N, C-alpha and C positions, 0 to 999 in steps of 0.2 A: 795794676787794675784800679779803677776808680772806686771811691767809697760807695757803699750800698744805699746812699740816700736817694730819695725820690726828688725829682725836680722837673719843671716844665716851663717852657718859654713859648710865647706867641709873638710873631712879628706881623703886624697888619700892613699890607702894601696896597698901593693903588693899582689899577689895571694898566700897567705900563711894562713893556718887555724888559726895561732896564732893572726892574725890581727883582728879576731872577738872579742877577749878579749880586745884588744887595743881600738876598737870601743866602746864596752860596757862601759868601764871605762871612756873614753873621753866623751861619751854622758852623763853619770852620772854627771861628773864634770860640763859640760856645763849647764845642767838643774838645778843643785844645785846653780850654780853661778847666774842664772837668776831667782831664786825663784820659780821654777816649780817642787818642791819636790813631789807633789802629782802625777805627771806624770812619775816619774823616773822609777819605777819598770816595768810598762807596756811598756814604750818606750824602755827600755833596752832589754826586751824580744823580742819585735818586730824588733828592730835594729839588734839584734843577728841573728834572722831568715833571714832577708833580706840580710845582709852582708854575712852570711854563704852560702846562695844560690848563691850569686854573686861569691864567691870564689870557691865553689864546682863545679858549672856548667859552668864556663868559664875559659879560659886560661890566660887572660890578667889581668891588674890591675883593681882595683875597687875603689869606694869611698863611704863613709858614708856622707850623706847630711842631715842637720838638719835646719829647718826653722821655725820661729815663726812669725805669723802675724794674727792680728784680733782675738786673743784668740784660734788659732788653731796651734798645733804643727805638722809639717810634718816631718816625718822621712823617708828617702829613701836610696836606694843603687843604685849607678850607676855601670854598668859594660860595657865592650867593645863589648859584643855580641849583635847584633841587634835582635836575636831570642826572641820571646815573652816567658814569663814564662809559665810553665805548669799551667792550670787552677786549682784553689784550689779544693780539694775534700771536701766532707762533713765530718766535724770533727768527728762525731760519728762513721764513718766507718773506722777510722784510728787507733783505739785503739790497734790493733795487729801489725801494721806496724812499722818498725824501721825508715823508711824514708818517705818523702812525706807529712809531717804534717805542714811544714813551712808556706805556704801561707794560709792553713786552719786556723792556729792560728792567722795569720795576719788579715784575714777576720773576725774571731770571736772576736778579742780583740780591733779592731780599729773602728773608726766611719765611715771611708771611706778608700778604698785602690784602687790602680790602677797601671798602667804602661804606659809608652810612649816611643816610639823610639826617639833617640836623634842624631842630627848631627849639633852641634854648637861649636864654639870655638875650632875646631880641634878635639873635642871629639865625637866619634861615639859610638853607643851602645844603651843602654836603661836605664831608671830610673824605678825602682819599688818602690812604696812609699805607705805610709799610714798616715792618719790624726788622731790625738787625740784632741778632743775639751776639753779645760779647763773649768771646772765648778766651 
């Protein structure tokens, strides 16, 4: 189990679909270096969904945000759009669809998820995030 220190990383990315892969690999490295191997696969899937949504549905830059505190890993994506995300659909109803599964997967695979509008440090937009509790 990793040490109980708090840490946080932010990776700012351009509005480019290739950035999703950069975020996944960066997150894998961060979690591996902090001894959170058991969370890597799920966190990587969820980060890819969140960052992909940020890149696909907005026109500006985005960021992957990763935070560890008190045994909880928070993975989030910031984007410049203040518009709330579409509410997640029920996962079972999405088997035939090619799109629209992202937040349903996030809801199904995380311990908690949410979003919040942001206006701090010159950054406007929103954070969409999810929590994974280390066991």
